[in-house]
C-alpha positions in Angstrom: 25.2 -43.8 -38.2 22.1 -42.4 -38.4 21.8 -39.2 -40.6 19.5 -36.2 -39.9 19.4 -34.1 -42.8 20.9 -34.6 -46.7 20.9 -30.8 -47.7 22.6 -27.9 -45.9 18.9 -25.9 -45.5 17.3 -28.9 -43.6 20.2 -28.7 -40.7 18.2 -28.7 -37.6 18.4 -25.3 -35.7 19.2 -25.4 -31.6 16.4 -22.7 -31.5 14.2 -22.7 -34.0 12.0 -20.2 -32.6 8.2 -19.3 -32.1 6.8 -20.7 -35.4 7.6 -24.4 -34.3 4.8 -26.4 -33.2 2.5 -23.4 -34.1 -0.7 -24.8 -36.0 -0.6 -24.4 -40.0 -1.2 -21.1 -41.7 -3.5 -22.0 -44.9 -4.4 -18.3 -46.0 -2.1 -18.3 -48.9 -3.3 -21.1 -50.5 -7.0 -21.0 -49.6 -9.8 -19.6 -51.7 -10.9 -20.0 -55.2 -8.1 -20.0 -58.1 -9.2 -20.1 -61.7 -6.8 -21.4 -64.7 -5.2 -18.7 -66.8 -3.2 -21.1 -69.4 -4.7 -21.2 -72.8 -4.3 -24.9 -73.2 -7.8 -26.9 -73.5 -6.6 -29.7 -70.8 -6.0 -30.0 -67.2 -7.6 -28.4 -64.4 -9.6 -25.4 -65.0 -10.7 -24.5 -61.3 -9.0 -25.6 -58.1 -11.0 -24.7 -54.8 -9.1 -24.8 -51.5 -10.3 -24.5 -48.0 -9.2 -25.1 -44.3 -11.4 -26.4 -41.6 -10.2 -27.9 -38.0 -6.7 -27.9 -39.6 -7.3 -30.0 -42.7 -6.7 -29.0 -46.0 -9.0 -29.6 -48.5 -8.9 -29.5 -52.3 -11.6 -29.5 -54.8 -11.0 -29.7 -58.7 -12.8 -29.3 -62.2 -11.2 -30.3 -65.4 -11.0 -29.2 -68.7 -11.2 -31.6 -71.6 -9.4 -34.7 -72.1 -9.2 -37.1 -70.2 -11.3 -35.9 -67.1 -13.8 -33.2 -68.2 -15.8 -31.5 -65.6 -16.5 -31.9 -61.7 -13.5 -34.1 -59.9 -15.1 -34.0 -56.6 -13.3 -32.6 -53.1 -11.0 -34.4 -51.0 -8.5 -33.9 -48.3 -5.1 -33.3 -49.6 -2.7 -36.1 -49.0 0.0 -33.6 -47.8 0.8 -30.1 -47.0 4.0 -27.9 -47.5 5.6 -25.1 -45.7 7.9 -22.5 -47.2 10.4 -23.0 -44.9 12.2 -25.4 -42.0 10.3 -24.4 -39.4 7.7 -22.3 -41.1 3.9 -22.5 -40.6 3.0 -20.9 -43.8 1.6 -23.5 -46.1 2.4 -23.0 -50.0 2.3 -26.4 -51.8 0.2 -29.5 -51.4 -0.2 -33.1 -53.0 -3.2 -35.3 -53.6 -4.7 -37.8 -55.7 -7.9 -37.8 -57.5 -8.6 -41.4 -59.4 -11.3 -42.8 -61.8 -11.4 -46.2 -63.6 -9.6 -44.7 -66.4 -6.7 -42.5 -65.0 -5.0 -41.6 -62.0 -4.4 -37.8 -61.5 -1.4 -37.0 -58.9 -1.9 -33.1 -58.3 0.7 -30.8 -57.2 0.1 -27.2 -56.5 2.1 -24.2 -55.1 1.8 -20.8 -54.6 4.6 -18.6 -56.1 4.3 -14.8 -56.9 0.8 -15.1 -56.1 0.1 -17.4 -58.8 -0.9 -21.1 -57.9 1.0 -23.3 -60.3 -1.1 -26.9 -60.8 0.9 -29.7 -62.0 -1.8 -32.7 -62.9 0.4 -36.1 -63.8 -1.6 -38.4 -65.6 -1.0 -42.2 -65.0 -3.6 -44.5 -67.1 -4.9 -47.5 -65.8 -4.4 -49.5 -68.9 -0.4 -49.6 -68.5 -0.1 -48.2 -72.3 2.8 -46.2 -71.0 1.2 -42.9 -72.5 1.4 -40.8 -68.8 1.7 -37.2 -69.7 2.1 -34.0 -67.5 -0.6 -31.2 -67.9 0.3 -27.9 -66.2 -1.8 -24.9 -65.5 -1.3 -21.6 -64.0 -3.9 -20.2 -61.7 -4.9 -16.9 -60.5 -7.0 -16.0 -57.7 -10.9 -15.8 -58.7 -14.3 -14.7 -57.5 -16.6 -17.9 -56.5 -18.2 -18.6 -60.0 -16.0 -17.0 -62.1 -15.4 -18.8 -65.2 -11.9 -19.9 -66.7 -11.1 -18.2 -70.0 -11.4 -19.4 -73.0 -8.8 -21.7 -74.2 -6.9 -21.6 -77.8 -4.3 -24.1 -77.5 -5.1 -27.9 -78.0 -3.8 -31.1 -77.3 -2.0 -33.3 -79.7 -4.3 -34.9 -82.1 -2.6 -38.5 -80.7 -1.6 -38.7 -76.8 1.8 -40.3 -77.1 1.7 -44.1 -76.7 4.7 -46.1 -75.9 8.3 -45.1 -74.0 8.7 -41.6 -73.5 12.2 -40.2 -75.2 14.0 -38.4 -72.3 17.2 -38.1 -74.1 17.4 -34.1 -73.4 17.4 -35.2 -69.7 20.5 -37.1 -69.7 23.8 -35.8 -68.3 25.2 -34.7 -65.2 22.7 -31.0 -64.1 24.2 -28.4 -61.6 22.6 -26.0 -59.3 22.5 -22.4 -60.7 22.3 -20.8 -57.5 26.1 -20.6 -56.4 24.6 -20.1 -53.0 21.9 -22.9 -52.9 21.5 -24.9 -50.0 19.4 -27.8 -51.4 20.6 -30.4 -54.0 23.9 -29.5 -55.4 23.8 -32.1 -58.1 21.4 -34.1 -60.0 22.2 -37.0 -62.7 20.1 -38.8 -65.0 21.0 -41.3 -67.2 19.3 -45.2 -68.7 19.7 -48.1 -67.1 17.7 -50.9 -67.3 15.1 -49.6 -70.0 14.3 -46.9 -67.6 15.7 -43.5 -66.4 17.1 -43.2 -63.3 18.3 -40.2 -61.2 20.8 -39.8 -58.8 21.9 -36.4 -56.5 24.1 -35.1 -54.2 23.1 -32.8 -51.2 25.7 -33.0 -48.2 26.6 -36.5 -49.6 25.7 -38.7 -52.8 22.4 -39.9 -52.2 22.9 -43.1 -54.4 20.3 -43.6 -57.6 16.7 -44.3 -57.6 14.5 -45.0 -60.9 12.1 -41.9 -62.1 8.5 -42.2 -63.6 8.2 -40.1 -66.9 5.3 -37.4 -68.1 5.5 -36.5 -71.6 4.1 -33.0 -71.9 1.0 -33.6 -74.8 1.1 -30.1 -76.1 4.5 -30.1 -77.2 5.5 -34.0 -77.9 8.9 -32.7 -78.8 9.7 -31.5 -75.5 11.8 -33.4 -72.9 9.2 -35.6 -70.6 9.1 -34.0 -66.7 9.6 -37.1 -64.2 9.3 -37.9 -60.7 11.2 -39.5 -57.7 11.8 -40.2 -54.3 14.8 -40.6 -52.5 14.6 -42.3 -48.9 16.6 -41.1 -45.9 17.0 -41.9 -42.2 14.9 -38.8 -41.2 12.1 -39.2 -43.8 11.9 -38.6 -47.9 12.4 -36.2 -50.5 10.4 -36.2 -53.4 11.5 -34.2 -56.7 9.5 -32.9 -59.3 11.5 -32.1 -62.6 11.1 -31.3 -66.0 13.0 -29.0 -68.7 12.4 -25.5 -69.4 13.8 -23.1 -71.5 17.0 -25.0 -71.1 17.0 -25.4 -67.7 15.8 -28.5 -65.4 13.3 -27.0 -62.6 13.3 -28.8 -59.8 10.3 -29.0 -57.1 11.7 -30.8 -54.0 9.2 -31.7 -51.6 10.7 -32.8 -47.9 8.9 -34.9 -45.5 10.1 -35.7 -42.3 9.3 -38.7 -40.1 11.9 -38.4 -37.3 9.7 -36.2 -34.8 12.3 -33.5 -35.0 9.5 -30.6 -35.2 10.9 -29.4 -38.6 8.1 -28.6 -40.8 7.8 -30.7 -44.3 8.5 -28.1 -47.0 9.4 -27.4 -50.4 11.7 -25.6 -52.5 12.2 -24.9 -56.4 15.7 -24.8 -57.7 17.3 -24.5 -61.2 19.8 -26.7 -62.7 21.8 -26.5 -65.8 24.3 -29.3 -67.5 
């Protein structure tokens, strides 16, 4: 049997309303954003603009490993804030050079652009890491504030320890209609992640990203679950005892449902 949804929140509606099929609304994302985070790394500035239905992003890095202008490129994918919404609130894109590939995830919440830069190094050293910056709306040319927090003197080398991720995490919100449960376990030398929405989704391998500002923190992870109707990407990290998970849903079944994102919290 072909499934059409894996989370209750993605159940197709019989009458989706006028928003379905309308042009995307990029107004919440577009503009200039400047980092207010004190860490001397990651992105210092992000510019987003929409033209002829295409959303483009320009990024400026600060410190190692990619200082200065990263250039401008169309986003790989954008996501709304609901199943039939056309209000775009999130995007993903990739910037790459000969040393490092940066997968950039951005989403707006409470007027702040959260910019997550997942760094993957071409040398296969296993020192992949995540840098987070929170960005506020800025006037053109406004500089990012001075930084006070530096990266650890030595970026991590070798496999990242993810022992603090291992276990079963359950959604904190009793009314949540997304993923109900997430499990993490070591298997075959890596982290394997399971999920349960309407039913069990099975298990898939995750990629780990250490926090270079705090090497004692559990690493973040990303992974993807494939379903009959599309894909669900997870971006997760532990924060103050909770597993905070961004879920990005891509529909490939022509149902008219909008690719969208959801952020939920889990506890063991």
